[in-house]
N, C-alpha and C positions, 0 to 999 in steps of 0.2 A: 543333442546331448544324450549320451548313453543313460538309459534308464532301466529300472528293474521293478518288478512288481513285488509287493510284500509276500506274496504267496509263492514266489519263486525263490525266496531266501531259504537257505539251509540253516540249521541250528548253529553250525561252527562257521558261518560266514562271518568276516571281520566287519564290524559295524561301528561308524563314527557318528556320534550325536552331537550336532552342533548348536543345539538350543541353549538358551541361556540358563543359569544356575537355578533359577526358581522352578523353571520347567522340569529340569533334570530331577530336582529334589521331590517333585510331585509324583514322578514316576518315569521310568526308562526301561529300554530292554536290557535284560540281564547280560552282562559280558561286554556291553558296549563301552568305547572309549569316548569319554565326555571332554570336547574342547569347543567351548562357546564360539560362535562366529565372531563376536566382538573381540575375542583373544586370540583368533586362529593363527594370524600371520606371526604373532610373537611367540606362539607355542608350537609351530609347525614341526620342530624336532621332535616333540612327543609323538607325533604322528609317524614320522619315519622311522623312530625307534620301535614302536608297538606293531606298526602294520606288517603283515607277512612279506618276506622277500618274494617278489614274482606273484603275489597275491593281489587279489581286488579289494579296493575299500569301497564298502557300501555307505554312502552318506545319508544321514536322515535328519530331518526336523520335525516340526510340528505338522505341516501340511506339504513340503516340498520346495518352497520358495528359497529359503535360505540354504538348504542343501544343495539346489541346484548352482548357486553361485559357487559354493565350495567345491562342488564336483567339477565345474568349469576350470576353476583355478588348478586344482590338482592335474587334471588331463593337460593342462598348458605346461605343468611341471613335469609331465612324462609319467604320472602315476596312473595305473589302471583303476580309475574311479567311476562308480556309477550312482546316480540319484534314485533314492528309493521313493518311487511314485506314491503320492498321497501321504508320506511321512508317518509319524506316530499315531495320527488319527486313524489311517487305514490299518496300521498295526494293531491297535487295540480293537478296532471294529472286525478285525479278522480272526480274534480270539487268541492273539499272541500274548504272551505274558507281559505285564508291565509291574515293575516292583520299585520300591524305594531303596535307599542305601542300605536300610537294616533288612532288607529282603522281605518286607510286607507288601501286600498288594498295593499298587499305586494307581495313580490316574494321569490322564494327559490333559495339560492346560491348554 
């Protein structure tokens, strides 16, 4: 499965967060698109509308398990998708910004 390290992500890379609502509300990467894995198939069109044409989708969750499932699904659909290794835990541990919807400092559940 295609995988990328948090340290290899650029600020303008398209990020899809598939964690559940409570996890998202506690804290997320600024600018990420949020579609919980439990709602993903029904909301798939939101991703295709928001994702850059001919661009890569970087899929993230808490630690990498759920995002791996979504990444495999997207690759099967012909989308250039990669799993973010270590997820939001590695994101926060590497010093990347985690925010709430209000733009305040957030945390990873």
